[in-house]
Backbone bond lengths (Angstrom), bond angles and torsions (degrees), N, CA, C in turn:
res aa  C-N    CA-C-N  psi(-1)  N-CA   C-N-CA  omega(-1)  CA-C   N-CA-C  phi
1 F - - - 1.466 - - 1.439 111.38 -
2 R 1.174 119.87 139.99 1.527 124.23 174.19 1.432 107.75 -122.18
3 W 1.390 119.52 151.17 1.423 126.46 -179.01 1.552 109.14 -150.41
4 V 1.388 112.93 161.10 1.415 117.30 175.43 1.583 108.36 -102.12
5 A 1.376 114.97 137.85 1.421 121.89 -176.14 1.691 106.02 -65.25
6 P 1.267 113.93 148.24 1.501 116.62 179.07 1.451 113.98 -61.88
7 L 1.305 119.18 150.26 1.454 121.67 177.60 1.559 116.76 -68.31
8 S 1.326 107.48 -26.62 1.518 112.55 -179.77 1.634 108.82 -119.11
9 D 1.284 114.66 141.24 1.500 117.26 177.43 1.479 109.59 -103.36
10 G 1.379 119.86 6.40 1.472 122.90 176.80 1.529 115.80 76.30
11 G 1.374 113.79 10.25 1.482 118.17 177.10 1.486 111.37 105.61
12 S 1.400 118.16 -12.83 1.430 122.20 -176.08 1.532 107.05 -135.43
13 P 1.403 118.72 128.56 1.421 122.36 -172.11 1.620 112.40 -52.44
14 I 1.273 117.52 145.03 1.457 122.79 179.40 1.490 104.14 -74.49
15 T 1.383 114.21 125.93 1.473 125.13 -179.51 1.545 116.18 -89.76
16 S 1.377 112.06 -31.59 1.501 117.43 -178.02 1.576 111.36 -163.91
17 F 1.180 117.17 156.10 1.492 122.89 162.86 1.577 108.84 -109.23
18 D 1.345 110.59 132.67 1.454 117.49 -176.29 1.629 108.36 -113.95
19 P 1.298 114.76 118.87 1.470 118.39 175.22 1.461 112.92 -84.53
20 Y 1.292 114.53 139.09 1.552 127.64 -179.24 1.459 109.58 -125.39
21 R 1.303 113.40 149.99 1.534 120.78 170.88 1.470 110.20 -154.76
22 D 1.294 117.04 158.46 1.454 124.70 173.25 1.523 109.56 -85.56
23 D 1.336 113.97 -174.48 1.537 117.80 178.32 1.484 112.49 -91.36
24 G 1.234 121.39 9.06 1.414 123.26 -177.58 1.574 119.80 76.72
25 L 1.326 105.82 3.45 1.569 114.65 178.66 1.461 114.34 -124.49
26 G 1.360 115.58 17.43 1.493 122.47 -176.42 1.384 115.27 86.41
27 G 1.430 125.21 11.67 1.375 124.54 178.59 1.462 115.68 -76.06
28 D 1.341 118.32 -165.18 1.409 124.18 -176.16 1.519 109.91 -80.17
29 F 1.400 119.21 156.86 1.422 125.00 179.63 1.528 108.72 -79.29
30 V 1.345 114.80 142.31 1.437 118.81 175.08 1.488 108.21 -127.56
31 R 1.377 119.74 145.97 1.434 118.98 172.72 1.480 108.92 -76.80
32 V 1.353 116.11 136.27 1.480 119.32 -179.34 1.452 112.01 -111.69
33 D 1.309 122.73 -5.74 1.513 121.25 -179.60 1.525 107.02 -169.47
34 V 1.331 111.99 173.47 1.469 122.10 173.56 1.450 105.33 -136.76
35 L 1.391 117.68 122.53 1.444 124.92 -178.04 1.532 110.13 -109.35
36 P 1.321 120.67 98.40 1.413 124.57 -176.60 1.513 112.88 -64.37
37 T 1.239 118.46 147.13 1.611 124.52 176.61 1.474 101.30 -94.34
38 A 1.422 112.65 173.37 1.422 123.69 177.26 1.604 113.96 -64.63
39 Y 1.355 113.31 -19.04 1.431 119.91 175.78 1.573 109.91 -64.43
40 F 1.302 108.88 -44.94 1.517 118.02 -175.65 1.390 110.68 -76.21
41 E 1.392 121.09 -47.85 1.483 130.52 -179.23 1.520 109.97 -121.93
42 P 1.274 118.54 99.83 1.481 122.02 -172.14 1.681 108.98 -57.26
43 E 1.311 115.32 -27.95 1.454 116.58 -178.26 1.552 113.53 -78.89
44 T 1.401 116.88 -8.34 1.433 120.24 -171.42 1.503 107.68 -82.64
45 E 1.327 116.63 137.11 1.507 123.46 171.41 1.543 107.14 -84.65
46 T 1.355 115.03 102.91 1.479 115.10 -176.39 1.488 114.07 -61.92
47 S 1.311 118.15 -38.29 1.458 120.63 -177.52 1.572 113.96 -61.30
48 V 1.401 112.45 -21.27 1.457 114.96 175.99 1.507 115.52 -91.44
49 T 1.367 113.92 -56.74 1.460 124.59 -174.86 1.579 114.72 -77.13
50 G 1.400 109.73 -35.46 1.481 117.45 -173.31 1.460 110.86 -83.82
51 H 1.358 124.28 -19.41 1.435 123.93 -170.08 1.537 113.95 -120.09
52 E 1.357 116.08 8.24 1.488 118.64 -176.48 1.513 109.20 -153.66
53 Y 1.289 117.91 137.88 1.494 121.22 -175.37 1.545 108.66 -152.57
54 K 1.350 114.18 134.24 1.409 121.68 171.25 1.484 113.71 -100.54
55 F 1.382 113.85 116.75 1.461 116.50 171.50 1.450 114.41 -78.62
56 T 1.281 120.02 132.38 1.554 125.24 -176.99 1.492 105.35 -125.38
57 G 1.394 113.76 173.10 1.372 121.06 178.06 1.492 113.92 78.77
58 L 1.334 118.41 13.27 1.488 121.35 -177.89 1.480 109.52 -78.63
59 V 1.366 116.41 157.34 1.440 123.79 176.49 1.471 109.96 -96.56
60 T 1.321 121.24 126.40 1.430 124.49 -177.68 1.537 109.82 -57.95
61 S 1.315 116.61 134.61 1.440 126.95 176.39 1.582 114.96 84.61
62 R 1.288 113.50 -10.86 1.466 112.71 170.73 1.503 112.30 -80.99
63 S 1.347 112.82 151.63 1.578 119.34 -176.23 1.482 106.88 -106.69
64 Y 1.332 114.89 119.19 1.479 124.77 -176.03 1.496 112.51 -105.14
65 N 1.331 117.72 148.50 1.401 127.96 164.80 1.462 113.45 -106.37
66 F 1.373 121.99 145.61 1.440 126.20 -174.26 1.526 113.80 -134.20
67 F 1.240 121.95 156.92 1.543 121.21 165.10 1.502 102.30 -157.60
68 I 1.338 109.37 159.91 1.545 119.29 172.18 1.509 109.05 -116.36
69 A 1.326 113.27 132.62 1.488 114.96 173.32 1.512 110.24 -107.65
70 A 1.338 113.81 139.97 1.537 122.12 176.72 1.486 105.42 -94.95
71 C 1.412 113.32 133.85 1.510 120.44 -174.56 1.535 109.50 -124.78
72 N 1.362 113.37 136.56 1.536 115.12 166.96 1.573 101.72 -133.90
73 K 1.319 115.15 -169.92 1.503 121.75 -172.76 1.518 110.58 -62.19
74 R 1.394 120.82 -18.57 1.437 120.37 -179.66 1.518 111.74 -88.04
75 G 1.266 116.15 -16.79 1.545 119.44 -178.03 1.436 110.56 145.84
76 C 1.409 115.77 -159.57 1.426 124.15 -179.43 1.505 113.86 -130.14
77 K 1.391 111.41 150.06 1.437 113.95 -177.45 1.580 103.99 -129.45
78 S 1.302 114.86 128.17 1.477 121.99 -177.36 1.525 113.67 -75.39
79 G 1.388 119.71 138.85 1.318 124.24 167.49 1.532 121.00 -79.74
80 T 1.184 121.39 179.99 1.464 120.96 176.30 1.500 117.47 -67.17
81 V 1.326 118.35 135.23 1.353 124.35 -173.74 1.539 104.59 -69.97
82 F 1.364 115.05 132.63 1.488 128.79 -179.85 1.486 111.82 -111.27
83 G 1.293 117.63 113.46 1.502 119.86 179.95 1.512 108.85 144.34
84 P 1.326 114.91 -173.07 1.460 126.90 0.77 1.431 114.99 -74.61
85 I 1.406 117.40 145.30 1.405 125.18 177.77 1.468 110.87 -125.14
86 T 1.372 123.17 125.79 1.381 121.40 -178.41 1.477 114.59 -82.57
87 A 1.326 120.98 136.20 1.414 125.04 -179.04 1.474 110.11 -76.34
88 A 1.365 115.24 105.44 1.496 119.20 -173.09 1.552 106.60 -153.34
89 A 1.310 111.82 147.31 1.502 120.15 175.45 1.506 107.68 -94.76
90 P 1.337 119.34 163.79 1.477 114.57 172.79 1.480 107.40 -62.46
91 P 1.412 110.96 164.35 1.547 116.43 175.41 1.550 108.35 -67.19
92 D 1.319 115.69 152.55 1.437 119.42 177.94 1.523 107.74 -68.96
93 Q 1.417 109.08 159.65 1.509 117.44 179.47 1.544 110.20 -62.91
94 P 1.304 118.36 121.83 1.438 117.69 -179.30 1.587 113.79 -70.05
95 D 1.337 118.64 161.16 1.420 115.26 172.36 1.527 109.45 -77.81
96 A 1.299 112.44 165.98 1.502 117.60 -178.38 1.537 108.76 -63.44
97 P 1.348 112.68 146.56 1.523 113.11 179.54 1.436 111.70 -70.81
98 M 1.390 114.97 160.91 1.461 125.31 172.78 1.527 106.50 -106.20
99 A 1.395 115.45 169.85 1.460 117.64 179.57 1.485 110.97 -159.89
100 T 1.344 112.49 153.25 1.504 121.37 161.11 1.548 106.92 -117.03
101 T 1.392 113.62 151.28 1.489 114.56 -169.29 1.481 107.91 -136.11
102 Q 1.347 118.41 162.95 1.453 129.35 176.67 1.506 107.94 -150.48
103 N 1.402 112.08 166.90 1.468 113.46 177.47 1.529 115.23 -126.43
104 N 1.358 121.77 3.61 1.395 122.15 -178.74 1.546 110.04 -141.55
105 P 1.352 113.73 84.47 1.450 131.39 1.69 1.540 108.73 -77.89
106 A 1.323 112.62 163.67 1.467 119.57 -178.50 1.530 107.14 -70.65
107 M 1.364 113.88 125.39 1.493 117.46 -177.00 1.603 106.49 -156.88
108 I 1.262 109.27 148.01 1.525 117.49 178.74 1.623 101.15 -126.86
109 N 1.288 112.61 123.01 1.489 113.66 -176.96 1.566 105.72 -111.07
110 L 1.375 115.67 109.79 1.400 123.16 -177.05 1.520 113.47 -91.14
111 T 1.331 113.58 142.87 1.526 119.69 175.49 1.510 105.84 -134.29
112 W 1.356 119.24 154.42 1.446 125.29 177.19 1.508 114.97 -152.32
113 T 1.265 118.61 166.88 1.460 126.50 176.86 1.477 108.94 -107.39
114 P 1.312 118.22 121.77 1.555 121.92 -177.36 1.590 104.17 -63.39
115 P 1.369 114.02 140.58 1.451 119.73 178.41 1.495 108.40 -79.62
116 N 1.426 116.58 -177.45 1.322 125.62 167.12 1.546 109.12 -61.40
117 N 1.392 116.18 137.43 1.507 114.93 -164.58 1.499 108.80 -93.28
118 G 1.412 122.63 1.17 1.402 119.86 179.31 1.485 121.33 73.06
119 G 1.376 116.40 4.72 1.407 124.94 178.41 1.459 118.46 115.02
120 L 1.465 120.53 -10.70 1.401 122.94 177.74 1.581 105.82 -130.12
121 P 1.241 121.51 150.77 1.415 126.32 -177.17 1.509 111.78 -62.40
122 I 1.287 117.89 131.96 1.505 123.88 178.60 1.607 102.58 -65.72
123 T 1.356 110.19 128.66 1.525 115.57 178.25 1.480 109.48 -99.83
124 K 1.348 124.21 -28.18 1.489 120.53 179.05 1.467 107.31 -165.21
125 M 1.331 110.90 165.10 1.524 122.07 179.89 1.650 99.12 -118.69
126 E 1.372 109.27 137.07 1.431 120.02 179.72 1.499 105.64 -105.19
127 I 1.393 119.05 134.21 1.484 124.10 -177.35 1.538 107.08 -119.11
128 E 1.358 112.84 131.64 1.486 123.42 173.81 1.509 107.20 -117.62
129 R 1.365 115.32 150.15 1.427 120.63 179.79 1.594 103.14 -153.96
130 D 1.372 110.89 152.03 1.490 117.56 177.74 1.619 104.48 -90.42
131 D 1.307 115.57 -165.76 1.437 126.78 -176.21 1.508 112.88 -94.57
132 G 1.355 117.34 4.63 1.404 117.76 -171.99 1.478 121.38 77.41
133 Q 1.375 112.61 4.28 1.454 123.32 177.13 1.550 111.75 -131.45
134 E 1.326 112.49 27.79 1.482 120.36 178.16 1.554 109.35 64.83
135 G 1.251 119.51 37.19 1.456 126.64 177.59 1.486 110.18 -86.15
136 V 1.341 116.91 -171.78 1.452 121.53 -176.10 1.564 110.35 -74.19
137 M 1.275 112.27 141.12 1.485 119.65 -179.39 1.534 107.29 -74.61
138 A 1.382 113.98 136.16 1.469 118.66 -176.88 1.607 107.13 -139.44
139 K 1.354 117.80 154.57 1.421 119.87 179.21 1.500 109.89 -77.92
140 I 1.427 112.24 126.25 1.397 121.00 176.15 1.521 118.66 -100.99
141 A 1.414 113.08 -21.52 1.431 119.95 -170.38 1.495 114.63 -162.29
142 E 1.295 120.35 154.89 1.455 123.71 168.37 1.643 103.30 -125.00
143 V 1.154 123.73 120.86 1.522 127.48 178.14 1.476 110.11 -103.52
144 N 1.310 121.29 119.61 1.393 125.81 -177.17 1.521 109.94 -75.93
145 A 1.345 113.96 137.78 1.502 117.31 175.75 1.493 110.11 -64.75
146 P 1.366 122.72 154.02 1.511 118.64 7.20 1.588 116.09 -94.77
147 A 1.315 117.68 20.58 1.496 122.77 -177.13 1.569 104.29 -63.63
148 T 1.343 111.44 146.03 1.381 121.83 -175.89 1.568 109.71 -130.86
149 S 1.343 119.24 29.47 1.439 122.77 177.05 1.505 112.47 -154.51
150 Y 1.334 112.28 163.65 1.439 118.25 177.84 1.451 111.54 -158.68
151 S 1.352 116.89 133.41 1.494 118.44 179.60 1.545 110.41 -105.28
152 D 1.355 113.68 116.83 1.470 121.67 -178.16 1.493 106.92 -97.79
153 M 1.336 116.24 105.16 1.428 121.42 -179.89 1.592 112.03 -135.25
154 G 1.266 117.73 2.84 1.412 115.44 178.03 1.508 118.52 -93.50
155 G 1.243 116.48 -12.64 1.427 115.79 -178.44 1.528 113.39 -137.62
156 V 1.205 122.21 22.43 1.460 124.05 -178.58 1.479 112.20 -113.22
157 A 1.259 116.86 145.20 1.508 122.01 -175.76 1.557 109.48 -116.00
158 A 1.325 116.48 137.40 1.452 122.02 -176.88 1.536 110.76 -53.27
159 G 1.247 119.64 135.29 1.414 122.90 174.37 1.572 112.67 94.10
160 R 1.333 119.96 -17.21 1.423 118.26 -176.68 1.439 109.99 -84.53
161 T 1.434 120.21 161.77 1.410 122.20 174.43 1.506 104.26 -112.50
162 Y 1.344 109.29 126.95 1.445 118.67 -179.92 1.559 113.38 -114.24
163 R 1.401 114.73 142.38 1.350 120.99 179.54 1.563 114.55 -103.76
164 Y 1.322 116.61 140.16 1.404 120.86 -169.18 1.506 109.29 -133.73
165 R 1.415 119.70 148.33 1.464 122.53 170.47 1.510 104.11 -149.07
166 I 1.355 117.90 158.19 1.413 122.06 -178.55 1.512 109.05 -138.93
167 R 1.359 117.95 161.55 1.366 126.53 172.97 1.469 112.72 -144.61
168 A 1.399 120.94 147.68 1.387 125.01 178.44 1.560 111.34 -94.66
169 H 1.290 111.50 149.71 1.521 121.90 177.59 1.472 109.46 -124.29
170 H 1.432 118.57 138.73 1.491 119.39 155.17 1.538 106.62 -119.35
171 S 1.329 112.44 -168.41 1.438 115.73 -170.10 1.503 117.28 -70.98
172 Q 1.369 121.69 -2.88 1.375 130.07 -177.70 1.459 114.56 -116.08
173 S 1.288 115.12 -37.65 1.547 115.96 -175.97 1.581 107.84 -161.15
174 A 1.391 113.14 -178.30 1.387 123.05 177.93 1.487 114.10 -123.97
175 S 1.350 116.41 158.19 1.462 121.02 177.56 1.502 107.75 -81.90
176 Q 1.353 114.03 170.27 1.442 122.43 165.81 1.608 108.04 -61.52
177 Y 1.326 112.32 158.03 1.507 115.44 173.59 1.522 110.88 -70.99
178 S 1.252 119.36 144.74 1.449 125.78 167.38 1.493 113.10 -52.84
179 R 1.360 114.29 164.59 1.456 116.62 160.97 1.495 114.35 -60.02
180 I 1.306 121.53 152.73 1.419 124.17 179.90 1.547 112.91 -79.71
181 A 1.287 114.99 133.94 1.484 123.90 172.96 1.439 110.65 -116.15
182 S 1.424 112.81 142.47 1.445 120.75 -176.13 1.537 106.99 -115.07
183 F 1.425 117.37 140.58 1.400 126.19 -179.52 1.522 112.36 -142.22
184 V 1.330 117.32 138.31 1.410 119.58 -179.80 1.545 107.12 -91.68
185 A 1.378 119.98 138.14 1.427 119.36 178.97 1.499 104.41 -86.12
186 A 1.295 116.67 90.55 1.353 125.16 177.52 1.582 117.06 -155.90
187 G 1.251 121.95 149.08 1.449 119.89 172.89 1.524 113.90 -92.31
188 L 1.305 116.35 174.61 1.434 119.81 171.75 1.564 110.23 -59.02
189 P 1.354 116.57 149.21 1.465 119.65 176.34 1.501 112.63 -73.20
190 S 1.285 116.62 149.95 1.430 121.25 178.65 1.471 111.53 -64.38
191 K 1.323 117.93 171.50 1.480 121.24 179.76 1.453 109.17 -76.58
192 P 1.389 116.17 139.99 1.467 118.08 172.47 1.555 110.54 -60.57
193 T 1.389 115.21 147.60 1.451 117.49 -178.12 1.549 109.02 -123.28
194 A 1.291 112.92 174.85 1.537 121.99 176.56 1.531 113.11 50.48
195 V 1.406 114.02 45.73 1.409 115.37 172.02 1.546 116.01 -67.46
196 Q 1.258 117.92 122.72 1.513 122.36 -171.05 1.601 107.81 -130.64
197 L 1.316 108.78 149.89 1.499 121.49 175.54 1.645 102.28 -83.15
198 V 1.317 111.45 120.50 1.521 113.68 173.99 1.519 109.01 -96.88
199 S 1.241 121.55 -44.28 1.489 122.28 -179.01 1.567 110.13 -158.21
200 Q 1.355 110.87 163.59 1.460 115.44 176.34 1.472 111.98 -155.42
201 S 1.412 116.93 154.39 1.421 120.04 173.84 1.562 104.32 -146.44
202 R 1.418 114.16 -170.53 1.430 112.19 -179.95 1.421 118.44 -61.10
203 T 1.342 119.34 -22.65 1.488 126.42 -175.29 1.423 117.11 -116.55
204 N 1.370 118.08 -12.98 1.478 118.93 -162.13 1.577 105.87 -139.96
205 I 1.267 116.32 140.43 1.533 121.41 168.09 1.505 108.02 -131.72
206 T 1.305 116.82 130.89 1.415 125.12 -179.56 1.540 109.02 -110.50
207 V 1.358 115.87 125.04 1.494 121.45 179.90 1.559 109.71 -123.04
208 R 1.298 114.09 157.84 1.416 123.01 -179.21 1.502 110.28 -131.39
209 W 1.356 120.39 145.92 1.378 122.16 178.74 1.642 114.60 -144.14
210 T 1.275 119.58 160.85 1.398 119.58 174.13 1.555 111.92 -91.44
211 P 1.323 117.25 125.16 1.492 119.98 179.03 1.438 110.76 -56.35
212 P 1.346 119.60 134.51 1.479 124.03 176.65 1.506 116.59 -76.80
213 A 1.202 125.69 177.34 1.410 133.41 167.41 1.419 110.45 -64.93
214 D 1.365 118.24 128.42 1.534 119.56 -177.27 1.507 116.04 -79.64
215 N 1.358 116.94 -14.75 1.532 123.04 176.58 1.469 110.53 57.21
216 G 1.371 116.99 44.28 1.455 120.44 168.72 1.476 116.36 107.19
217 A 1.342 123.91 -14.34 1.421 127.30 179.53 1.352 109.27 -146.77
218 G 1.439 117.45 136.22 1.415 121.02 -168.69 1.454 110.37 -63.57
219 V 1.383 118.52 142.45 1.474 123.85 173.30 1.563 106.88 -69.95
220 Y 1.260 116.35 124.51 1.564 121.76 -179.86 1.582 112.91 -102.08
221 Q 1.332 115.84 -15.99 1.430 112.26 -178.25 1.580 107.52 -164.00
222 F 1.370 119.50 156.74 1.359 127.38 174.81 1.594 106.15 -115.52
223 V 1.244 117.65 141.77 1.474 119.91 -178.53 1.529 105.27 -119.91
224 L 1.316 115.57 116.37 1.512 125.03 -177.77 1.534 108.27 -96.22
225 R 1.318 114.19 138.04 1.402 120.64 179.11 1.504 108.92 -130.50
226 R 1.323 119.54 146.13 1.399 124.88 175.19 1.475 111.44 -139.23
227 D 1.383 118.06 164.92 1.506 117.95 177.33 1.564 105.37 -92.34
């Protein structure tokens, strides 16, 4: 936490700032530390230790309230209560999304597994995609939890390769982006047709077929099977 020192010290220099918090369950406030100012300890840098404090020892998922008291030789005056704030880390980095694709119409159907939420429920997943020509990544959608899929069909062109990444959000922060995953906006090729016997011998058989529609991505090989 960071704060600004009060404009008035009440006629006596501020000697310390004292941080307080409750137990995260609605209990009483307790002082957890004393942060001396330069008046009290000349070697202390007030702007560092007097205006910033890290509360530790919190229990994940509990909601805490905090305040800072300014103290001088006459006593202490409490600041405004800040909270409640839930003790939580950002969600973990999600794995890269997976996908199925088709080309008529061009569509990429993304799926993902939600990561560890860091202590607060994941509220949404953010999806970024490039333009299919290795351009800049840009947000295309936010999908509210608990959904774990998204169909991208508004801005993809058949045959192009698109890069995607995702990140998880909860009410306080967001995860790092996932690794980038690339998918071609294309369906499976159609079945080969007009398979014909061309020639045969004791040890060889030659066949011919008509190449099928590639459905958005060039056919790069044919797999032949026999019994």
